[in-house]
mmCIF file as gemmi writes it, N, C-alpha and C atoms, coordinates in Angstrom:
data_model
loop_
_atom_site.group_PDB
_atom_site.id
_atom_site.type_symbol
_atom_site.label_atom_id
_atom_site.label_alt_id
_atom_site.label_comp_id
_atom_site.label_asym_id
_atom_site.label_entity_id
_atom_site.label_seq_id
_atom_site.pdbx_PDB_ins_code
_atom_site.Cartn_x
_atom_site.Cartn_y
_atom_site.Cartn_z
_atom_site.occupancy
_atom_site.B_iso_or_equiv
_atom_site.pdbx_formal_charge
_atom_site.auth_seq_id
_atom_site.auth_asym_id
_atom_site.pdbx_PDB_model_num
ATOM 1 N N . MET Axp A 1 ? 0.631 -1.299 -0.113 1 0 ? 1 A 1
ATOM 2 C CA . MET Axp A 1 ? 0.035 0.366 0.026 1 0 ? 1 A 1
ATOM 3 C C . MET Axp A 1 ? 0.947 1.197 -0.027 1 0 ? 1 A 1
ATOM 4 N N . LYS Axp A 2 ? 0.619 2.266 -1.088 1 0 ? 2 A 1
ATOM 5 C CA . LYS Axp A 2 ? 0.836 3.506 -0.648 1 0 ? 2 A 1
ATOM 6 C C . LYS Axp A 2 ? 0.507 4.755 -0.003 1 0 ? 2 A 1
ATOM 7 N N . LEU Axp A 3 ? 1.321 5.688 0.712 1 0 ? 3 A 1
ATOM 8 C CA . LEU Axp A 3 ? 0.59 6.476 1.538 1 0 ? 3 A 1
ATOM 9 C C . LEU Axp A 3 ? 1.036 7.623 0.829 1 0 ? 3 A 1
ATOM 10 N N . ARG Axp A 4 ? 0.157 8.577 1.038 1 0 ? 4 A 1
ATOM 11 C CA . ARG Axp A 4 ? 0.546 10.166 0.512 1 0 ? 4 A 1
ATOM 12 C C . ARG Axp A 4 ? 1.652 10.837 1.998 1 0 ? 4 A 1
ATOM 13 N N . ILE Axp A 5 ? 1.59 11.938 1.68 1 0 ? 5 A 1
ATOM 14 C CA . ILE Axp A 5 ? 2.717 12.653 2.788 1 0 ? 5 A 1
ATOM 15 C C . ILE Axp A 5 ? 1.856 12.74 3.847 1 0 ? 5 A 1
ATOM 16 N N . GLY Axp A 6 ? 0.516 13.18 3.515 1 0 ? 6 A 1
ATOM 17 C CA . GLY Axp A 6 ? -0.229 13.51 4.926 1 0 ? 6 A 1
ATOM 18 C C . GLY Axp A 6 ? -0.77 12.336 5.581 1 0 ? 6 A 1
ATOM 19 N N . ASP Axp A 7 ? -1.287 11.479 4.971 1 0 ? 7 A 1
ATOM 20 C CA . ASP Axp A 7 ? -1.077 10.006 4.938 1 0 ? 7 A 1
ATOM 21 C C . ASP Axp A 7 ? -0.496 9.386 6.063 1 0 ? 7 A 1
ATOM 22 N N . LEU Axp A 8 ? 0.916 9.725 5.803 1 0 ? 8 A 1
ATOM 23 C CA . LEU Axp A 8 ? 1.949 8.918 5.91 1 0 ? 8 A 1
ATOM 24 C C . LEU Axp A 8 ? 2.41 10.099 7.896 1 0 ? 8 A 1
ATOM 25 N N . ALA Axp A 9 ? 2.136 10.885 7.652 1 0 ? 9 A 1
ATOM 26 C CA . ALA Axp A 9 ? 2.167 11.981 8.782 1 0 ? 9 A 1
ATOM 27 C C . ALA Axp A 9 ? 1.19 11.652 9.711 1 0 ? 9 A 1
ATOM 28 N N . LYS Axp A 10 ? -0.12 11.064 8.903 1 0 ? 10 A 1
ATOM 29 C CA . LYS Axp A 10 ? -0.898 10.573 10.213 1 0 ? 10 A 1
ATOM 30 C C . LYS Axp A 10 ? -1.066 9.666 10.931 1 0 ? 10 A 1
ATOM 31 N N . VAL Axp A 11 ? 0.015 8.67 10.323 1 0 ? 11 A 1
ATOM 32 C CA . VAL Axp A 11 ? 0.556 7.053 10.654 1 0 ? 11 A 1
ATOM 33 C C . VAL Axp A 11 ? 1.413 7.64 11.986 1 0 ? 11 A 1
ATOM 34 N N . THR Axp A 12 ? 2.383 7.721 11.766 1 0 ? 12 A 1
ATOM 35 C CA . THR Axp A 12 ? 3.844 7.732 12.136 1 0 ? 12 A 1
ATOM 36 C C . THR Axp A 12 ? 2.705 9.307 13.555 1 0 ? 12 A 1
ATOM 37 N N . GLY Axp A 13 ? 2.586 10.077 13.105 1 0 ? 13 A 1
ATOM 38 C CA . GLY Axp A 13 ? 2.641 11.471 14.237 1 0 ? 13 A 1
ATOM 39 C C . GLY Axp A 13 ? 3.751 12.124 13.974 1 0 ? 13 A 1
ATOM 40 N N . VAL Axp A 14 ? 4.208 11.982 12.962 1 0 ? 14 A 1
ATOM 41 C CA . VAL Axp A 14 ? 4.991 13.235 12.082 1 0 ? 14 A 1
ATOM 42 C C . VAL Axp A 14 ? 4.852 14.026 11.531 1 0 ? 14 A 1
ATOM 43 N N . ILE Axp A 15 ? 5.213 15.159 11.279 1 0 ? 15 A 1
ATOM 44 C CA . ILE Axp A 15 ? 4.684 16.559 10.997 1 0 ? 15 A 1
ATOM 45 C C . ILE Axp A 15 ? 5.541 16.474 9.52 1 0 ? 15 A 1
ATOM 46 N N . LYS Axp A 16 ? 4.759 16.8 8.502 1 0 ? 16 A 1
ATOM 47 C CA . LYS Axp A 16 ? 5.137 16.874 7.37 1 0 ? 16 A 1
ATOM 48 C C . LYS Axp A 16 ? 5.941 17.354 6.739 1 0 ? 16 A 1
ATOM 49 N N . ARG Axp A 17 ? 6.938 18.409 7.575 1 0 ? 17 A 1
ATOM 50 C CA . ARG Axp A 17 ? 7.601 19.013 7.487 1 0 ? 17 A 1
ATOM 51 C C . ARG Axp A 17 ? 9.414 18.095 7.287 1 0 ? 17 A 1
ATOM 52 N N . ILE Axp A 18 ? 8.845 16.92 8.454 1 0 ? 18 A 1
ATOM 53 C CA . ILE Axp A 18 ? 10.26 16.364 8.991 1 0 ? 18 A 1
ATOM 54 C C . ILE Axp A 18 ? 10.202 15.153 8.355 1 0 ? 18 A 1
ATOM 55 N N . ILE Axp A 19 ? 8.936 14.385 7.41 1 0 ? 19 A 1
ATOM 56 C CA . ILE Axp A 19 ? 9.128 13.971 6.936 1 0 ? 19 A 1
ATOM 57 C C . ILE Axp A 19 ? 9.415 14.294 5.181 1 0 ? 19 A 1
ATOM 58 N N . ASP Axp A 20 ? 9.383 15.65 4.717 1 0 ? 20 A 1
ATOM 59 C CA . ASP Axp A 20 ? 9.84 16.552 3.707 1 0 ? 20 A 1
ATOM 60 C C . ASP Axp A 20 ? 11.78 15.737 3.9 1 0 ? 20 A 1
ATOM 61 N N . TYR Axp A 21 ? 11.828 16.963 4.632 1 0 ? 21 A 1
ATOM 62 C CA . TYR Axp A 21 ? 13.449 16.603 5.883 1 0 ? 21 A 1
ATOM 63 C C . TYR Axp A 21 ? 14.006 15.509 5.382 1 0 ? 21 A 1
ATOM 64 N N . TYR Axp A 22 ? 13.523 14.244 5.801 1 0 ? 22 A 1
ATOM 65 C CA . TYR Axp A 22 ? 13.927 12.776 6.01 1 0 ? 22 A 1
ATOM 66 C C . TYR Axp A 22 ? 14.031 12.466 4.078 1 0 ? 22 A 1
ATOM 67 N N . THR Axp A 23 ? 13.311 13.035 3.425 1 0 ? 23 A 1
ATOM 68 C CA . THR Axp A 23 ? 13.502 12.383 2.044 1 0 ? 23 A 1
ATOM 69 C C . THR Axp A 23 ? 14.468 13.448 1.295 1 0 ? 23 A 1
ATOM 70 N N . ASN Axp A 24 ? 14.136 14.599 1.738 1 0 ? 24 A 1
ATOM 71 C CA . ASN Axp A 24 ? 15.508 15.263 1.524 1 0 ? 24 A 1
ATOM 72 C C . ASN Axp A 24 ? 16.996 14.779 2.157 1 0 ? 24 A 1
ATOM 73 N N . LEU Axp A 25 ? 16.982 14.048 3.054 1 0 ? 25 A 1
ATOM 74 C CA . LEU Axp A 25 ? 18.274 13.666 3.138 1 0 ? 25 A 1
ATOM 75 C C . LEU Axp A 25 ? 18.712 12.165 2.578 1 0 ? 25 A 1
ATOM 76 N N . GLY Axp A 26 ? 17.729 11.6 1.948 1 0 ? 26 A 1
ATOM 77 C CA . GLY Axp A 26 ? 17.915 10.558 1.317 1 0 ? 26 A 1
ATOM 78 C C . GLY Axp A 26 ? 16.944 8.972 2.529 1 0 ? 26 A 1
ATOM 79 N N . LEU Axp A 27 ? 16.726 9.575 3.368 1 0 ? 27 A 1
ATOM 80 C CA . LEU Axp A 27 ? 16.215 8.587 4.745 1 0 ? 27 A 1
ATOM 81 C C . LEU Axp A 27 ? 15.23 7.286 4.549 1 0 ? 27 A 1
ATOM 82 N N . LEU Axp A 28 ? 13.742 8.734 4.086 1 0 ? 28 A 1
ATOM 83 C CA . LEU Axp A 28 ? 12.939 8.035 3.523 1 0 ? 28 A 1
ATOM 84 C C . LEU Axp A 28 ? 13.254 7.799 1.554 1 0 ? 28 A 1
ATOM 85 N N . GLN Axp A 29 ? 12.453 7.334 0.93 1 0 ? 29 A 1
ATOM 86 C CA . GLN Axp A 29 ? 12.278 6.839 -0.851 1 0 ? 29 A 1
ATOM 87 C C . GLN Axp A 29 ? 10.634 7.365 -0.421 1 0 ? 29 A 1
ATOM 88 N N . ALA Axp A 30 ? 10.171 8.108 -1.689 1 0 ? 30 A 1
ATOM 89 C CA . ALA Axp A 30 ? 9.508 8.477 -2.079 1 0 ? 30 A 1
ATOM 90 C C . ALA Axp A 30 ? 9.099 8.54 -3.78 1 0 ? 30 A 1
ATOM 91 N N . GLU Axp A 31 ? 8.099 7.957 -4.159 1 0 ? 31 A 1
ATOM 92 C CA . GLU Axp A 31 ? 7.713 8.127 -5.685 1 0 ? 31 A 1
ATOM 93 C C . GLU Axp A 31 ? 6.904 9.381 -6.056 1 0 ? 31 A 1
ATOM 94 N N . ARG Axp A 32 ? 6.99 9.654 -7.429 1 0 ? 32 A 1
ATOM 95 C CA . ARG Axp A 32 ? 6.475 10.754 -7.505 1 0 ? 32 A 1
ATOM 96 C C . ARG Axp A 32 ? 5.611 10.231 -8.604 1 0 ? 32 A 1
ATOM 97 N N . SER Axp A 33 ? 4.295 11.097 -8.428 1 0 ? 33 A 1
ATOM 98 C CA . SER Axp A 33 ? 3.044 10.655 -9.393 1 0 ? 33 A 1
ATOM 99 C C . SER Axp A 33 ? 3.173 11.274 -10.85 1 0 ? 33 A 1
ATOM 100 N N . GLN Axp A 34 ? 2.096 10.916 -11.735 1 0 ? 34 A 1
ATOM 101 C CA . GLN Axp A 34 ? 2.624 12.568 -12.678 1 0 ? 34 A 1
ATOM 102 C C . GLN Axp A 34 ? 2.377 13.69 -11.758 1 0 ? 34 A 1
ATOM 103 N N . ILE Axp A 35 ? 1.118 13.727 -11.279 1 0 ? 35 A 1
ATOM 104 C CA . ILE Axp A 35 ? 0.908 15.247 -10.798 1 0 ? 35 A 1
ATOM 105 C C . ILE Axp A 35 ? 1.81 15.805 -9.4 1 0 ? 35 A 1
ATOM 106 N N . ASN Axp A 36 ? 2.463 15.07 -9.355 1 0 ? 36 A 1
ATOM 107 C CA . ASN Axp A 36 ? 3.905 14.907 -8.286 1 0 ? 36 A 1
ATOM 108 C C . ASN Axp A 36 ? 3.294 14.764 -7.156 1 0 ? 36 A 1
ATOM 109 N N . TYR Axp A 37 ? 2.338 14.445 -6.783 1 0 ? 37 A 1
ATOM 110 C CA . TYR Axp A 37 ? 2.377 13.784 -5.29 1 0 ? 37 A 1
ATOM 111 C C . TYR Axp A 37 ? 3.345 12.566 -5.074 1 0 ? 37 A 1
ATOM 112 N N . ARG Axp A 38 ? 3.555 12.85 -3.754 1 0 ? 38 A 1
ATOM 113 C CA . ARG Axp A 38 ? 4.966 11.655 -3.463 1 0 ? 38 A 1
ATOM 114 C C . ARG Axp A 38 ? 3.755 10.428 -2.193 1 0 ? 38 A 1
ATOM 115 N N . TYR Axp A 39 ? 4.294 9.682 -3.052 1 0 ? 39 A 1
ATOM 116 C CA . TYR Axp A 39 ? 3.803 8.721 -2.31 1 0 ? 39 A 1
ATOM 117 C C . TYR Axp A 39 ? 5.111 7.675 -1.385 1 0 ? 39 A 1
ATOM 118 N N . TYR Axp A 40 ? 4.849 7.165 -0.512 1 0 ? 40 A 1
ATOM 119 C CA . TYR Axp A 40 ? 5.741 6.16 0.52 1 0 ? 40 A 1
ATOM 120 C C . TYR Axp A 40 ? 5.269 5.098 0.425 1 0 ? 40 A 1
ATOM 121 N N . ARG Axp A 41 ? 5.648 3.961 0.512 1 0 ? 41 A 1
ATOM 122 C CA . ARG Axp A 41 ? 5.544 3.094 0.8 1 0 ? 41 A 1
ATOM 123 C C . ARG Axp A 41 ? 5.496 2.417 2.131 1 0 ? 41 A 1
ATOM 124 N N . GLU Axp A 42 ? 4.517 1.422 2.69 1 0 ? 42 A 1
ATOM 125 C CA . GLU Axp A 42 ? 4.385 1.294 3.873 1 0 ? 42 A 1
ATOM 126 C C . GLU Axp A 42 ? 5.574 0.741 4.692 1 0 ? 42 A 1
ATOM 127 N N . GLU Axp A 43 ? 6.292 -0.134 3.844 1 0 ? 43 A 1
ATOM 128 C CA . GLU Axp A 43 ? 7.027 -0.614 4.809 1 0 ? 43 A 1
ATOM 129 C C . GLU Axp A 43 ? 8.368 0.123 5.157 1 0 ? 43 A 1
């Protein structure tokens, strides 16, 4: 299952800005959709 950044923030209790930061550091991998949404894998 893939989660958008807002859904990931709700599930983890971490704000979206921190998820952005981790993604920019390369600690999290995001897939981009055609309309530029970021999707994160559940694992």
